[in-house]
MARVO-871373 format. One record per residue: x, y, z of N, C-alpha, C in turn. Coordinates in pm, whole numbers, padded with zeros to 5 digits, always signed. Layout:
N
XYZXYZXYZ/...
***
This chain:
243
-05380-01533-09725-05390-01555-09878-05417-01403-09926/-05346-01363-10042-05353-01217-10063-05453-01225-10160/-05530-01113-10127-05625-01088-10209-05639-01087-10403/-05715-01141-10466-05711-01067-10646-05701-00971-10644/-05632-00863-10771-05636-00788-10781-05821-00718-10849/-05832-00631-10807-05979-00566-10828-05974-00510-10943/-06024-00513-11076-06034-00448-11158-06182-00403-11199/-06200-00273-11191-06345-00241-11215-06369-00178-11390/-06429-00287-11419-06463-00262-11603-06563-00140-11576/-06581-00025-11662-06666+00079-11695-06696+00083-11843/-06785-00023-11887-06834-00024-12014-06984-00023-12010/-07032+00029-12100-07189+00047-12124-07237-00087-12246/-07117-00142-12276-07176-00280-12346-07175-00399-12283/-07292-00470-12255-07267-00610-12207-07184-00706-12230/-07187-00724-12330-07103-00865-12414-06966-00791-12403/-06918-00685-12431-06763-00631-12414-06733-00623-12301/-06830-00607-12197-06797-00609-12068-06789-00757-12019/-06842-00869-12060-06876-00971-11991-06765-01081-12084/-06729-01058-12196-06556-01118-12254-06455-01044-12176/-06444-00950-12113-06330-00865-12057-06339-00945-11910/-06454-00977-11850-06440-00970-11751-06421-01150-11705/-06457-01235-11827-06443-01378-11857-06301-01406-11823/-06220-01300-11942-06107-01346-11929-06004-01284-11852/-06061-01163-11748-06017-01131-11642-05992-01271-11471/-06095-01333-11500-06124-01428-11431-06050-01550-11437/-06019-01552-11563-05941-01690-11597-05795-01640-11565/-05770-01528-11516-05587-01504-11548-05549-01437-11419/-05672-01433-11295-05636-01440-11192-05644-01298-11108/-05773-01230-11175-05831-01089-11148-05943-01109-11069/-06024-01023-11035-06131-01006-10984-06190-00889-11019/-06301-00880-11150-06352-00819-11217-06488-00739-11131/-06499-00636-11153-06638-00583-11128-06696-00475-11201/-06818-00475-11281-06857-00411-11397-06927-00294-11351/-06929-00206-11430-07035-00096-11373-07040-00009-11533/-07188+00005-11561-07183+00033-11697-07247+00166-11720/-07226+00252-11617-07209+00409-11653-07106+00482-11498/-07093+00613-11553-07032+00677-11435-07088+00664-11299/-07201+00688-11281-07290+00670-11165-07246+00526-11087/-07280+00450-11147-07249+00264-11091-07098+00287-11060/-07025+00349-11168-06844+00334-11142-06835+00416-10962/-06911+00523-10973-06844+00599-10869-06900+00534-10742/-06992+00482-10751-07026+00361-10613-06965+00265-10604/-06902+00217-10655-06808+00098-10671-06682+00138-10601/-06637+00255-10670-06516+00319-10577-06551+00401-10469/-06662+00446-10433-06665+00465-10286-06682+00382-10196/-06702+00239-10234-06727+00085-10171-06554+00068-10153/-06519+00036-10240-06363-00023-10250-06305-00007-10341/-06165+00071-10340-06120+00126-10481-06049-00005-10501/-06052+00008-10661-05998-00157-10740-05832-00109-10762/-05753-00195-10800-05640-00167-10833-05640-00103-10984/-05725-00143-11051-05716-00086-11220-05841-00058-11243/-05854+00050-11334-06014+00072-11359-05947+00077-11567/-06049-00019-11574-06077-00017-11745-06196+00084-11815/-06147+00156-11858-06265+00303-11893-06309+00304-12009/-06422+00292-12032-06462+00324-12188-06484+00482-12226/-06456+00501-12311-06423+00652-12349-06601+00689-12367/-06694+00649-12459-06830+00683-12472-06920+00563-12396/-06963+00644-12312-07034+00635-12215-07187+00667-12175/-07311+00668-12142-07395+00721-12130-07402+00834-11988/-07444+00958-12022-07462+01083-11908-07310+01110-11936/-07196+01063-11865-07061+01136-11865-06965+01029-11923/-06871+01117-12008-06758+01022-12066-06659+00964-11953/-06591+00903-12054-06496+00840-11981-06377+00922-11944/-06362+00989-12049-06268+01148-12026-06310+01234-11935/-06419+01229-11918-06478+01330-11788-06422+01299-11654/-06497+01150-11681-06447+01016-11552-06307+01073-11487/-06228+01025-11603-06088+01025-11576-06039+01150-11525/-06114+01262-11567-06027+01389-11509-06056+01431-11367/-06207+01387-11314-06253+01391-11200-06193+01304-11145/-06167+01174-11147-06090+01083-11070-05930+01107-11072/-05876+01201-11128-05751+01235-11118-05742+01339-10990/-05849+01383-10984-05845+01505-10910-05901+01483-10727/-05951+01378-10769-06000+01322-10625-05842+01244-10531/-05834+01301-10412-05737+01258-10342-05704+01087-10319/-05878+01058-10348-05866+00902-10277-05862+00809-10384/-05883+00872-10514-05845+00773-10634-05802+00844-10713/-05652+00922-10738-05597+00975-10817-05474+00893-10844/-05415+00792-10731-05351+00672-10761-05397+00567-10847/-05517+00555-10871-05549+00440-10941-05496+00435-11101/-05437+00327-11155-05430+00316-11271-05562+00275-11344/-05551+00376-11478-05662+00419-11577-05623+00374-11695/-05630+00280-11757-05671+00225-11886-05808+00265-11975/-05780+00371-12060-05881+00400-12152-05919+00322-12252/-06031+00251-12276-06029+00183-12383-06169+00247-12471/-06148+00264-12626-06196+00311-12738-06223+00299-12848/-06260+00294-12925-06265+00277-13057-06192+00414-13143/-06188+00543-13062-06129+00619-13121-05984+00631-13118/-05929+00592-13255-05776+00575-13265-05699+00683-13314/-05737+00797-13306-05683+00916-13402-05581+00955-13255/-05447+00990-13340-05349+01043-13222-05398+01179-13173/-05489+01298-13219-05558+01365-13112-05630+01271-13013/-05731+01202-13043-05797+01143-12902-05685+01105-12832/-05598+01003-12876-05519+00948-12764-05418+01039-12674/-05387+01153-12745-05337+01245-12660-05444+01306-12544/-05566+01339-12606-05642+01391-12515-05681+01315-12373/-05686+01166-12403-05706+01055-12310-05604+01057-12219/-05468+01064-12246-05388+01040-12184-05346+01187-12071/-05387+01304-12177-05388+01423-12083-05486+01432-11951/-05594+01370-12000-05715+01358-11879-05691+01262-11787/-05539+01211-11793-05495+01143-11647-05508+00969-11695/-05550+00947-11788-05525+00774-11842-05371+00723-11827/-05365+00604-11782-05228+00586-11755-05193+00502-11899/-05284+00415-11971-05269+00398-12076-05408+00409-12159/-05360+00340-12316-05457+00377-12405-05497+00278-12491/-05601+00192-12487-05601+00086-12605-05721+00096-12690/-05673+00070-12799-05807+00087-12909-05840-00013-12930/-06002-00012-12964-06090-00131-12973-06079-00146-13169/-06089-00267-13202-06086-00399-13130-05909-00419-13064/-05923-00481-12932-05786-00542-12915-05833-00694-12887/-05709-00762-12882-05698-00923-12794-05691-00904-12671/-05737-00998-12580-05716-01006-12461-05585-01024-12421/-05489-01087-12483-05359-01093-12436-05281-00964-12437/-05332-00878-12526-05250-00742-12522-05348-00698-12396/-05459-00652-12374-05503-00618-12232-05480-00647-12115/-05468-00783-12115-05387-00868-11981-05240-00804-11972/-05158-00780-12085-05025-00756-12109-05032-00586-12033/-05099-00495-12071-05134-00366-12023-05141-00347-11877/-05260-00438-11845-05288-00434-11699-05156-00497-11591/-05103-00586-11629-05009-00625-11557-04901-00534-11580/-04890-00451-11690-04721-00346-11677-04780-00236-11597/-04942-00195-11567-04991-00086-11493-04964-00147-11366/-04978-00265-11338-04978-00294-11180-04847-00304-11164/-04731-00352-11229-04585-00318-11185-04543-00201-11154/-04599-00085-11254-04539+00013-11249-04584+00055-11091/-04721+00036-11072-04756+00077-10943-04737+00034-10804/-04674-00097-10838-04644-00195-10721-04493-00110-10628/-04459-00041-10667-04336+00016-10576-04384+00154-10493/-04514+00213-10544-04587+00279-10457-04645+00205-10330/-04712+00094-10390-04788+00000-10299-04685-00033-10153/-04600-00067-10205-04513-00110-10096-04382-00019-09975/-04420+00118-10087-04253+00160-10015-04325+00230-09891/-04445+00249-09850-04500+00269-09708-04403+00435-09671/-04319+00423-09568-04230+00572-09532-04140+00540-09569/-04065+00655-09636-03929+00660-09674-03879+00804-09641/-03798+00824-09564-03726+00889-09548-03540+00941-09563/-03551+01027-09602-03391+01080-09627-03358+01185-09559/-03266+01218-09452-03259+01337-09380-03360+01373-09333/-03410+01507-09337-03545+01574-09306-03663+01549-09386/-03618+01494-09509-03754+01478-09605-03781+01336-09587/-03925+01338-09553-04041+01210-09547-04145+01236-09620/-04148+01108-09717-04255+01086-09813-04336+00958-09747/-04467+00963-09748-04536+00869-09684-04647+00795-09796/-04626+00688-09840-04694+00665-09965-04882+00606-09920/-04893+00570-09784-04982+00534-09766-05075+00640-09744/-05049+00757-09714-05123+00856-09687-05118+00973-09806/-04990+00958-09895-04986+01036-10017-04928+01190-09958/-04850+01159-09829-04804+01304-09807-04653+01327-09765/-04614+01426-09812-04455+01465-09828-04409+01558-09681/-04333+01581-09625-04280+01707-09526-04143+01701-09558/-04103+01809-09528-03970+01831-09509-03930+01936-09407/-03854+01910-09289-03821+01973-09159-03944+01942-09111/-04068+01826-09088-04167+01859-09068-04287+01949-09084/-04271+02010-09206-04338+02095-09250-04414+02052-09391/-04550+02055-09381-04593+01946-09506-04584+02031-09662/-04531+01953-09728-04518+02010-09874-04631+01962-09952/-04662+02029-10064-04754+02037-10173-04707+01963-10308/-04738+01884-10345-04682+01817-10458-04760+01782-10539/-04772+01773-10676-04890+01728-10767-04856+01572-10760/-04970+01514-10849-04932+01335-10857-04815+01275-10949/-04807+01365-11026-04632+01338-11100-04543+01383-11008/-04552+01497-10966-04435+01516-10860-04420+01375-10768/-04506+01356-10697-04515+01270-10609-04488+01134-10637/-04498+01080-10754-04437+00983-10825-04293+00976-10849/-04277+01078-10907-04142+01108-10939-04062+01099-10799/-04099+01168-10709-04011+01201-10576-04024+01056-10526/-04088+00983-10519-04109+00867-10474-04013+00761-10553/-04009+00761-10705-03951+00664-10761-03806+00724-10743/-03769+00832-10711-03635+00887-10648-03581+00853-10560/-03647+00844-10435-03579+00838-10284-03622+00652-10307/-03671+00611-10405-03687+00426-10361-03546+00398-10444/-03496+00446-10517-03400+00453-10595-03266+00554-10600/-03240+00593-10497-03193+00709-10436-03020+00699-10501/-02933+00764-10535-02768+00781-10561-02769+00699-10678/-02846+00673-10795-02838+00622-10907-02861+00715-11001/-02801+00739-11141-02818+00833-11212-02931+00735-11322/-03021+00826-11348-03160+00790-11434-03157+00918-11539/-03170+00789-11653-03174+00887-11782-03338+00957-11784/-03350+01013-11883-03523+01072-11902-03590+00958-11982/-03529+00886-12026-03614+00781-12096-03641+00679-11964/-03570+00660-11900-03601+00541-11780-03691+00623-11699/-03717+00739-11641-03767+00813-11567-03948+00812-11617/-03917+00837-11772-04050+00807-11843-04111+00702-11821/-04048+00633-11834-04079+00470-11851-04110+00374-11703/-04054+00441-11620-04106+00404-11449-04157+00501-11399/-04209+00600-11456-04330+00710-11376-04441+00717-11455/-04387+00768-11587-04525+00758-11640-04547+00665-11735/-04442+00569-11751-04518+00442-11851-04476+00467-11960/-04459+00360-12067-04362+00378-12180-04483+00409-12303/-04554+00581-12290-04641+00620-12369-04525+00712-12485/-04595+00683-12626-04505+00754-12690-04532+00888-12762/-04601+00936-12663-04678+01091-12692-04615+01171-12581/-04547+01130-12481-04493+01222-12379-04333+01235-12440/-04306+01356-12474-04132+01362-12471-04060+01377-12371/-03937+01343-12390-03860+01356-12280-03846+01473-12224/-03854+01558-12276-03811+01697-12202-03911+01713-12115/-04055+01652-12109-04169+01659-12010-04096+01601-11877/-03997+01505-11868-03900+01488-11734-03896+01634-11705/-03776+01722-11787-03730+01801-11721-03818+01915-11624/-03957+01952-11707-04072+02028-11648-04114+01977-11525/-04099+01864-11496-04150+01799-11405-04050+01788-11275/-03936+01763-11315-03837+01796-11226-03809+01949-11162/-03857+02013-11244-03840+02174-11198-03929+02192-11114/-04071+02139-11139-04174+02153-11032-04155+02097-10941/-04097+01977-10894-04046+01892-10830-03967+01971-10706/-03826+02000-10782-03741+02113-10709-03792+02215-10663/-03905+02300-10709-03949+02400-10645-04061+02375-10537/-04147+02284-10561-04206+02205-10442-04144+02189-10318/-04011+02137-10323-03920+02055-10208-03862+02189-10123/-03888+02323-10194-03808+02418-10120-03657+02399-10107/-03650+02386-09978-03509+02364-09922-03434+02251-09940/-03526+02159-09978-03483+02027-10031-03461+01985-10146/-03511+02091-10226-03492+02071-10365-03336+02045-10431/-03224+02087-10382-03066+02044-10435-03064+01909-10393/-03152+01809-10319-03155+01669-10360-03166+01596-10506/-03239+01682-10575-03228+01634-10675-03148+01682-10780/-03029+01609-10806-02936+01660-10887-02919+01632-11036/-02862+01730-11109-02862+01719-11293-02726+01682-11291/-02712+01566-11379-02594+01507-11392-02589+01530-11578/-02506+01612-11627-02536+01668-11760-02504+01539-11843/-02601+01529-11949-02535+01451-12052-02579+01292-11999/-02656+01280-11923-02706+01164-11855-02860+01176-11791/-02887+01251-11699-03037+01292-11621-03002+01345-11508/-03036+01228-11416-03115+01290-11259-03043+01190-11169/-03023+01243-11056-02965+01144-10958-03026+01222-10807/-03061+01138-10733-03155+01207-10585-03029+01147-10509/-02970+01281-10436-02854+01248-10364-02926+01306-10184/-02840+01236-10106-02838+01248-09950-02841+01410-09924/-02898+01473-09876-02920+01622-09846-02775+01672-09801/-02704+01612-09721-02555+01653-09671-02455+01672-09794/-02542+01596-09892-02403+01616-10030-02464+01688-10124/-02648+01713-10131-02650+01798-10237-02670+01937-10194/-02640+01991-10055-02635+02163-10021-02509+02181-10038/-02402+02129-10089-02252+02156-10086-02246+02257-10202/-02333+02199-10334-02310+02283-10441-02484+02346-10508/-02476+02431-10585-02579+02496-10626-02632+02420-10784/-02746+02388-10782-02775+02306-10920-02804+02406-11032/-02763+02388-11136-02800+02454-11235-02931+02449-11285/-02995+02538-11334-03150+02536-11379-03174+02416-11488/-03287+02359-11462-03336+02269-11533-03336+02338-11665/-03374+02223-11777-03399+02286-11922-03258+02316-12008/-03162+02372-11941-03037+02414-11962-02950+02283-12032/-02977+02218-12124-02905+02122-12179-02862+02018-12082/-02936+02006-11982-02880+01889-11834-02940+01745-11891/
***
């Protein structure tokens, strides 16, 4: 039998944490509560959750600081983080997303909205969990170990570039618009501009080195990930140039 998704609630107000936990239990999730960053870190060290609900205002260390720390830790960097906070200004939302949060929910929020947001990030994460090893020619991506290699040589990719490559490799030979890539790789956040995709595609091509031409620019449409034997026949135009 498949275990219930584990949701780590990092919230210092017991009443709010309990309300969230009760609703999670009633909807098929396994909630774990941590009242501060230190307790949350112990929970992460013990068993990785499927999603983290992270309050911004916490004692000792803020949720913003914790999100940044967990995003730089290889063990926890792929866990979806939903920031919970009463700070609803745009500058605060942007700060939360830049810190590594996958979504940003302003208090007070409805339990239905919270559950919908959790299910959304789990859906976006599911291809990562099930992809395992993906290979195209001499390019190999291992989702379980979070490693990428080309011609048996390891490549260094950032977290976003890894997700982007994984999505490309699991949806090869299709043309993806920037909007589609934002929705599938970043999530449907209104604060991220479509040109962000161009920047990360450029970084991905650079990181892939000799395999960079596998990412094709389809002018006026977006990007396509294609077989190496086809991609090497033509040199790709620079990103950001009307592609």
